[in-house]
N, C-alpha and C positions, 0 to 999 in steps of 0.2 A: 425087378424092383429098381427104382431110381433114387439114388442117395445124393443129396445135395449138401455140400460142405461150404458154409459161409465163412471165408477167411483162409488165406493160403500161407499162414505162418507155420511154426513147427508143430503145433497141435493138429491143425487141419491136414497138413501134408502127411504127417505120420499116420493119421487115421486113414487117409486115402490109400497109402501104400499097403497097410495091413488089410484093409477091406479087399483090395485087389488080390492079395495073397490068398485070402480065404474064400473068395467068391468071384462070380462073373457078373455081379450087379453093375448097372450103369452108375458111373461116378461123375459128378459135375462139381468142380471147385470154382467158387465165385469170389472175386476180390477186385477192389478198385485201386489197390495200392501198387501192384506190379504185375507184369505178365508172368513172371517166374518166381518160384519160391527162392528165397535167399536167406543167408545167415544174418539175422538181425544184430547179433552181438559183434559182427564184423564191420558194421557201418563206419565206426571210427577209423578203421584202418584204410578204408577207401579214401577218406579225406586226408589222412596222413601220408598217402602215397605208397603204402605197403602192399595194397591189393587193388586190382581193378574190380569193377562191379561184377563182371562175369566170373571172377575168381571166387566170389561169395556164393555162387549157385552150386549146390551139391550135385545136381543132376544135369546132364546134357539136355539140350532142347529136344532131342529125339525120344527121351525117356517117357514123356507124357503120352505120345501117340502109341509107342510100343506097349505101354501098360494100360492103354485105353482109359486114361484119366483126362476128361475134358476140362478145359480152362476157359472161364468166361470173365472178361474184364467188365465189371459193372458195379455200380454203387446201389446197394439195396437201401431203400428208405422206409419200407414197411413190410411186415410179415403178416399174412392172413393165415392164422393157424387153423381155423375152421376149414377153409378151402384148400389148405396146404399149398399156398402160393407165396412167392417172393415178388415184390414189386420194386423195380429199379427207378432211378431218377429220370431215365430216358423213356419210361413207359413200358419197358419190356417186362413180361411176366414169366417167372420160372416156377414150374411145378415140381413137387417132390412127393415121394412116399415116406422117406425118413430124412430128417434134417439134423445136421450137426452145426451148432453155433460155436464157432471158434474165432470170434471177432476181436480178440486181443484187448489192448489197453489204449488209453489216450493220456497225453500229458496233462497234469493237473493245472488248473488255473483257479485262483481264489478271489477273483473280482477286483484285481488291482486296477486303478485308473491307468489307461494306456496299454493294457495287456494285449489288445488286438491291433496295435500299430504294426506297420511293416518293420521287419527286422526283429520281431519278437517271436521266438519259436522254442519248442521243446526238442527232444532228441529221442524219438521212438520210431517214426515212420521214415520210409525212403524219402518222402517229400520234405521232411525236416533236414535231412542231409543235403538235398538239392537246394534248400533255402540257405543253409550255411555257405554252400559254394557260391550261390548267387550274391550274397552280401560280403564275401571275403575280399574281392578286389578293392583296394584302397582302405580297408578296415584297419584302424589303428588300435582300438581298444574294444573289448567285449566285456560284458558283465554277466556272470553266471550266478544264478540264484538257486540255492538249495544244496546242502552238503551230503549227498548220497553218491551212489556208484555212477549214475548217469551224469551228475554234475562234474565229477572228477574226470570222466571221459571227455566231456565237452571242453573242459579247461585244458586238458592235454592236447586235444585236437587244435585249438586255436594257438596254443603255445608252439606246436610243431610248425606253424606258419609264421612265427615271429610276431604274433599279435599279442599285445598286453592283455592280461586277464585280471579283472577284479572279481573275487569269489566271495559271495555273501553267504555266510553260514550262521544261522541263528543260535546254534549250540556253542558252548564254551570251547569245544574242540571239534575237529572234523568227525562227523558221523558218530558222535558220542552217545546217541540214543541206541546204537547197535554195538559198537566196539567197546571193550573195557577201556578204562582210562589210559593205561600205558600205551596200548596200540593206537588209540585215538590221538594222543599227543605225538606219537611217532609219525603218523601220516601228516599231521599239521606241520611238523618240522620239515618233512620231506617236500611238501608242497612249496613251502617258503624257500627251501634250498633250490627249487627249480624256478624261482623268481615269480611265483604266483602271488598276487596281492590278496592274501587271505584275510578277509575281514570277519573275525569271529564275533559272535553275539550281535550280529548285524542283520537286519531284515529289510526286505523291499517294502517301500511305502507307496511309491508311484513311479510310473514310467512317463517321461516328458517327451512331447513331440518336437520335431524341428519346425522351421518356419512354415513349411507346407502343411503342417498339421497331420501328415500321413505317416511319417517315419519316426522311429525312436531316435532321440538325440542325447538322452541322459536318464539316469535313475536318481530318485531321492530315497534315502534310507530312513530308517526309524530314528536315527540320531540327527536327522536334519541335513546330512551331507548330500551334496549333488555330485554325481560321478558322470562325466561325459562319456558317451559310448555310441557306437553305430550298430550294435547288436546286443540283444538281451536274451540269454538262454534261461528258460523257465524249467528247472529240473528238480522241482519239489515233489517228486514221486509221480506215479501213474495211477489210474483207476480204470475199472472195466468200461469198455467202449459200448455201452448198452443204452445210450440215450434214445435211439430209435425204437427200442423194445419196451420202453415205458408205456404205461396206459394200455397195455394189452393183458390178456389172461395169463401170460407167462409170469411166474412168480420170481420176483427179484428183490434184493436188498442192495448191498453195494454191488454185487454181481448177480449172475443168473444162478438161482438156487438149484443144486443138484444133490442126488443121493449118492451112495457109495458106488453105484453103477454108472454114474454121470448122466442119469435120466433127470429130466425136468419134470414139472407137474403136468406137462402136456404129453399125451401118448405120441411116440415116434419122434420126439424132439429131445436131443441131447446137447450138452454143452461141455467144452473142454478148453484148457489153457487159461490165460490171464483173466478171461471174462467169467469163469466158473467159480461159484462160491459153494463150498461143501456145507451141507446142513450139519453134518457131524464129522468134523475133521479128526484125523488120527491124533492120539495123545502127543503133545509136543509140537504139533503142526498147526499152521494157520488156515483159516477157512479159504483165503485167497492167497496164492503164492505165485507172483509174476516172475517165474524163473524158467529158464530155457529147458532144463531137464524135466521139470514137472509137466511142462507142456507136452514134451515128447511122451512121457509115461501116460498122461491123460489121453493123448491121441490114440495110443495102442489099446488102452482099456476101452475107450469109446468104440473103436472099430470092432472089437470082439462082441460087444453088447448090441451094436447096430446090426451086425450080420446075424447074431442070435442063433448060430448053428451049434453051439455048445452051451454048457451051463454058464450063467452070468459070471463075469469077471469083476472082482472088487478092485477099486482103485486103492493102491497101497504105496505111498511114496517112500516108505522106509524111514531111515534115520536122516535127519536134516543135514544137508551139506550145501556149501556154496563156495565159489571161488571168484576172484577178481584181480585186478592189477591197479595199483595206485602209482602211476608213472613207472618207477623201477622196482617197486615192492610188490611181489606176488603175495596174495592173501588166500588162505584156505580156512574153512571152519567145518568141523564135523561135530554133530551132536549139540549139546546144550551149553552154549557159552553166551552169557548175557552181559549187557553193559554194566549192570550192578550185580555183583555176586550174591546169589541167594544165601540166606543164613545157614541152610543145611549143607552148603557146599564149601569145600576148601579149594584153593588154587595153588598151582606150582607154576611160577612165571620166571622164565630166564630171558634176558635180553643181551644181545651182543654189545660189546663196548662201542661199536661204531654207531649204535642207535638205530639201525635199520634192519635188524633181524631179531625175531623173538619166537619162543615156543611157550605155549600155555597149555597145561593139562588141568582140567577141573574134575574133582571127584567128590563123591558123597562122604560126608564126615563120619557117618555111622558105619556104613557098609564098606567104605573105602573103594567102591567100584568107580571106575572112570566114567564120566558122563559127557565130556567134551574136549575137543582139541581146537586150538586157535593158533595159526601159523602165519608169520609175516617174514617173507624173504627166505623161507625154508619150505621145501616140498616134502609132503608125506603121501604115502600110497593110500588111496581111497579104500581099497579092499581091506587093507590091514586095519585101519582105524575103524572101519565099519564093523569088522568082526569083533574087535575088542568091545565096541559099544553094544553090539547085539548080544554078546555072551556075558555082559556085565563083568568084564575082567577087572581084577584087583589092581590098584594103582601100582603096587610093587611088582606084580607080574608084568605089567606094561612097561615100567621103567627098565626092568632088566632086559627086555627084548625090544627096546625102542628102536634099535638099529634096523629091525625088519621094516619099519615104516618109512625110513628115510629114502626119498626118491631123487635126491640131488645127484648130479653126475659124479662119476667115480672119484675124480680128483678134487672135488669140492671139500672144504673143511667140514668135519662132522662135529656136532655139538651135543650129542646125546649124553656123553660122559659128564659134561658140565651140569646137565639137568639132574643126573643121578647124584652128583656131589651136592648140589643144592638141596635136594630132598634129604640127604643124609644129615646135612647141617641143621635142617629144620626139625627133623624128627629124632636125631640121635641114632638112627639105624646105620647099618654098614652094608648097604646093597652094592652089588657089583654088576656092571653092564656086561651082559653076555654077548659077545661079538658074533652074532649070527647075521650075516649080510649076504647079498647076492640073490639072484632070481631063484636058484634051487631052494634056498632056505625059505624064501617067501612062498613059493608054491607048496612046499611041505607044510608050512604053517596054515595055509588057506584050505588044505584038504579037509 
């Protein structure tokens, strides 16, 4: 059987690896982005000089031949699902018996005048990084549009090269549609402390060309202000890269519609990663989640169901988590932490006097079970938080054993006792922190 995987990102390559572990089928991975799989989340560190491109490739060049995973550099423009053929822009035809669509995302554009000028790019593909490098020499100022994780990455990248950054964010604080108000204000303060020109409640209206009419020279905001720049970063989110699949028999909405086995409506065609849209997502999860770890999990699930040698495997992403870094502030979230606290939830929020560390625990008012953790500048163990959430642990049980979760280095200050004292002041209780720390205590807890 010939299995073709369209896309060589985390979903596609994870699927290829697991298909090879389970079978001797022919595997062909098709991509026009790069010759080798690389860590997309590490692109910023290449630009900042922390890594070389080859350092972002998890597998040595010999890995592919040894594991009999063929790689084909081609851009597919059309899929004939009836004939089971992919047609490339060069006229090449690729046949398949089973097909995995793992075509990822593309940066959003919303029809702004000038959005297709030279020097206007997102930050998703390797080619976007190459465009940033190409426009960096002599660049004095960049404008970044959109207050999310990709936007703050691009701002930090330019800042690392001494380039001024104007950061346009339409919300009243950075990422306030996702972060609770205190954490959102914290990141806004931190960006300004790093001399980022953060323009809140400011939107892009138009991108102006230079005298040649080909390159960007300035942006005009919704307030009527003109900001001169030589580069515009469009980081207002991403969407599934499925334009070439429209007007086919493949069922799509925002993404490629799949069931719990990652099967599409077409026999022998599967989808995984950023481009896949679950018809019935798990409770508390979104239909499309453009996150690295969900792509990896989808790739493994798809591989099992493509090979089909055992009973079908359900895709189950588990409890939501994510992590990122806002310049010097590490961010982690586990479970349900919304920008606006739901009426049925209570929150326990502690913030360090320096204004750059915080711990938030959300819990249900009636049952008192913990439903979410939000951490800024403090590290907690994923496995510990996940177990508390899965077992519906009581807030007081969690608080008494909170030291188990702390993953900061040994000599870092610990703040769990302050959180317990805060809870006692709010509730009139007299809880005491039980100092169980260290790897042995964590392993015993996780049994």
